[in-house]
C-alpha positions in Angstrom: -6.3 -36.4 -12.0 -9.2 -34.1 -12.7 -9.3 -30.8 -10.8 -12.4 -31.7 -8.8 -10.8 -35.1 -7.8 -7.6 -33.3 -6.8 -9.6 -30.8 -4.7 -11.4 -33.6 -3.0 -8.1 -35.4 -2.4 -6.7 -32.3 -0.8 -9.7 -32.0 1.6 -9.5 -35.7 2.4 -5.8 -35.6 3.1 -6.2 -32.7 5.5 -9.1 -34.4 7.2 -6.9 -37.5 7.7 -4.2 -35.2 9.2 -6.7 -33.6 11.6 -7.6 -37.2 12.7 -4.0 -37.9 13.3 -3.6 -34.7 15.3 -6.4 -35.7 17.6 -4.5 -38.9 18.3 -1.3 -37.0 18.9 0.5 -38.8 16.0 3.9 -37.4 15.0 3.7 -34.4 17.4 7.1 -35.3 18.9 9.3 -34.5 15.9 7.8 -31.1 15.4 7.8 -30.4 19.1 11.5 -31.1 19.3 12.2 -28.7 16.4 10.0 -26.0 18.0 11.8 -26.5 21.4 15.1 -25.9 19.7 13.7 -22.7 18.0 12.4 -21.5 21.4 15.8 -22.1 23.0 17.5 -20.1 20.3 14.9 -17.3 20.8 15.6 -17.3 24.5 19.3 -17.2 23.7 19.0 -14.1 21.6 16.8 -12.4 24.2 19.1 -13.2 27.1 22.4 -13.2 25.2 24.2 -11.5 28.1 23.8 -14.4 30.5 25.8 -17.6 30.6 26.0 -19.9 28.7 24.5 -17.6 25.9 27.2 -15.0 26.5 29.8 -17.4 25.2 27.8 -19.0 22.4 24.8 -16.9 21.2 26.5 -13.5 21.7 29.5 -14.2 19.4 27.3 -15.7 16.8 25.1 -12.5 16.9 28.1 -10.3 16.6 29.5 -12.3 13.7 26.2 -12.4 11.7 24.4 -9.2 12.6 27.0 -6.9 14.0 27.8 -5.3 17.4 24.5 -3.5 17.5 22.6 -6.7 17.9 24.2 -7.1 21.4 22.3 -4.1 22.8 18.7 -3.8 24.0 16.3 -3.4 22.2 18.3 -4.1 19.1 18.6 -7.7 20.1 14.8 -8.0 19.9 14.8 -6.5 16.4 17.4 -9.1 15.5 15.2 -12.0 16.5 13.7 -12.5 13.1 16.9 -12.4 11.0 18.8 -14.4 13.7 16.2 -17.2 13.8 15.8 -17.2 10.0 19.6 -17.7 9.5 19.7 -20.3 12.3 16.7 -22.1 10.8 18.4 -22.5 7.5 21.1 -24.5 9.2 18.7 -26.3 11.5 16.5 -27.5 8.7 19.4 -29.2 6.9 21.0 -30.9 9.9 18.0 -31.5 12.2 14.7 -30.5 10.5 15.1 -32.9 7.6 15.6 -35.9 9.8 12.8 -34.9 12.2 10.4 -34.4 9.2 11.4 -37.8 7.8 10.8 -39.4 11.3 7.3 -37.8 11.2 6.7 -39.3 7.7 7.4 -42.8 9.2 5.1 -42.2 12.1 2.3 -40.8 9.9 2.7 -43.8 7.5 2.5 -46.2 10.5 -0.7 -44.5 11.7 -2.4 -44.4 8.3 -1.6 -48.1 7.9 -3.2 -49.1 11.2 -0.1 -49.1 13.4 1.3 -46.7 16.0 5.1 -46.4 15.7 6.6 -44.0 18.2 9.2 -41.3 17.8 12.1 -43.8 18.5 11.0 -45.9 15.5 10.6 -42.9 13.3 14.0 -41.5 14.3 15.7 -44.8 13.6 14.1 -45.0 10.1 15.1 -41.4 9.4 18.6 -41.5 10.6 19.3 -44.5 8.4 18.7 -42.1 5.4 20.3 -39.1 6.9 22.7 -38.3 4.0 20.2 -38.1 1.2 17.7 -36.3 3.4 20.3 -33.7 4.4 21.4 -33.3 0.7 17.8 -32.7 -0.4 17.2 -30.2 2.4 20.4 -28.4 1.5 19.5 -28.2 -2.2 16.0 -27.1 -1.5 17.1 -24.5 1.0 19.7 -23.1 -1.5 17.2 -23.0 -4.4 14.4 -21.4 -2.5 16.7 -18.7 -1.0 18.0 -17.9 -4.4 14.5 -17.6 -5.8 13.2 -15.5 -2.9 16.2 -13.1 -2.7 17.8 -12.9 -6.2 15.4 -10.2 -7.6 16.1 -7.9 -4.7 19.8 -8.6 -4.6 20.2 -7.4 -8.2 17.8 -4.4 -7.8 18.8 -2.6 -4.6 16.4 0.2 -3.6 13.5 -1.3 -5.6 11.1 -0.9 -2.6 11.6 2.9 -2.6 11.7 3.3 -6.4 8.7 1.1 -7.3 6.7 -0.2 -4.3 4.1 -1.9 -6.5 6.8 -3.8 -8.5 8.5 -4.7 -5.3 5.3 -6.3 -3.9 4.6 -8.1 -7.1 8.1 -9.6 -7.2 7.9 -10.6 -3.5 4.6 -12.3 -4.0 5.8 -14.0 -7.2 8.9 -15.2 -5.3 6.8 -16.7 -2.5 4.5 -18.5 -5.0 7.6 -19.9 -6.8 9.0 -21.1 -3.5 5.7 -23.0 -2.9 6.0 -24.6 -6.4 9.6 -25.7 -5.7 8.7 -27.1 -2.3 5.8 -28.9 -3.9 8.1 -30.7 -6.3 10.2 -32.0 -3.5 7.5 -32.8 -0.9 7.3 -36.5 -1.7 11.0 -37.1 -1.6 11.2 -38.0 2.1 8.4 -40.6 1.8 10.2 -42.2 -1.2 13.5 -42.2 0.8 12.1 -43.4 4.1 9.1 -45.5 3.1 10.3 -47.0 -0.1 14.0 -47.0 0.4 14.7 -45.3 -3.0 18.0 -43.9 -4.0 18.4 -40.1 -3.9 17.9 -39.6 -7.6 15.0 -42.0 -7.8 13.3 -40.3 -4.8 13.6 -36.9 -6.3 12.4 -37.9 -9.8 9.6 -39.9 -8.1 8.5 -36.8 -6.2 8.6 -34.7 -9.3 6.5 -37.3 -11.1 3.9 -37.6 -8.3 3.6 -33.8 -8.0 3.0 -33.6 -11.8 0.3 -36.2 -11.6 -1.7 -34.3 -9.0 -0.4 -30.7 -9.2 -3.4 -28.9 -7.6 -3.5 -31.3 -4.6 0.2 -31.0 -4.0 0.2 -27.2 -4.3 -2.6 -26.9 -1.9 -1.0 -29.3 0.6 2.1 -27.2 0.6 0.6 -23.7 0.0 -2.3 -23.6 2.4 -0.2 -24.2 5.6 2.6 -21.9 4.2 0.1 -19.1 3.8 -0.4 -18.9 7.5 3.2 -17.9 7.9 2.3 -14.6 6.1 0.8 -13.2 9.4 3.9 -13.5 11.6 6.0 -12.4 8.6 3.9 -9.3 8.2 4.1 -8.6 11.9 7.9 -8.8 11.9 8.0 -6.2 9.2 6.0 -3.9 11.4 8.4 -4.5 14.3 9.5 -0.8 14.6 5.8 0.3 14.8 5.0 -2.4 17.3 8.0 -1.6 19.5 7.1 2.1 19.5 3.4 1.8 20.1 3.5 -1.1 22.5 6.9 -2.4 23.8 9.9 -4.1 22.3 9.1 -7.2 24.3 6.0 -7.8 22.1 8.5 -8.9 19.4 9.2 -12.0 21.5 5.6 -13.0 21.3 5.6 -12.5 17.5 8.5 -15.0 17.3 6.6 -17.4 19.5 3.6 -17.1 17.2 5.9 -17.7 14.2 7.3 -20.8 15.8 3.8 -22.1 16.5 2.8 -21.5 12.9 5.8 -23.3 11.7 4.9 -26.2 14.0 1.4 -26.6 12.6 2.4 -25.8 9.0 5.0 -28.6 9.1 2.7 -31.0 10.8 -0.1 -30.6 8.3 2.1 -30.5 5.2 4.0 -33.6 6.2 0.8 -35.4 7.4 -1.2 -34.6 4.3 1.6 -35.3 1.8 2.3 -38.6 3.5 -1.4 -39.6 3.3 -1.5 -38.6 -0.4 1.8 -40.4 -1.1 0.4 -43.7 0.4 -2.9 -43.3 -1.5 -1.3 -42.4 -4.8 1.3 -45.2 -4.6 -1.0 -47.8 -3.0 -0.5 -50.5 -5.6 3.2 -49.9 -5.8 3.5 -50.0 -2.0 1.6 -53.3 -1.9 3.9 -54.8 -4.4 6.8 -53.7 -2.4 5.5 -55.2 0.8 3.6 -52.2 2.3 4.8 -49.1 4.2 
């Protein structure tokens, strides 16, 4: 596809996703995921109270040390705690919820209105390949984002400019990797492909329209930079305002993840249906 056509396709896919948002399509899966994240946030904040004292508190001590069980250190631990929990959640819950949303978006774009129950049933039926793809994607993106700093400790102090370049480069590479896999769930849920066929199909589709796909994944992801930057200023914010402001930063981060996931999934599903229209018709539709 030519660049101008790809740009137009990106704008059209996001316009279609806005239309679906006005109708409340596929909000439920992302709301469920956000609710779990909010519950985990509340657990870290109020770790000393039952039942968090017997569940969240031991997990905080195990992953972040004894200091995380004292105020206000528990508030500073919010971001790393949620980030680690999110890695597990995305594999075991997020992948299925995203796939359920794919089914719901596809139904809406095709003129139907399947609810969350129908989307959940369609996604659970492909749970194993969905979880495997999520696990591989999570592992690869974590390696890409962290490897340069794991092997170069103290780089931020020695060369701040190089540190920022590597961090930005890592974020861009993560977007590219996510773009390659973004059509895997539609292939698995809507076309019933095997795992290998779905992954190769996603790679092929992303290569056919690289700019559109990168924008679909990259633009929503870019909004996560604000809460990410705010969490890095947590010490300053806690000193100048109050440590409790860190809770609202986490709420903002969860809200951004909600909308980023919604628009990425909605737009990529719309583009998938458009790009594979003839193939879908031969296979009996979505």
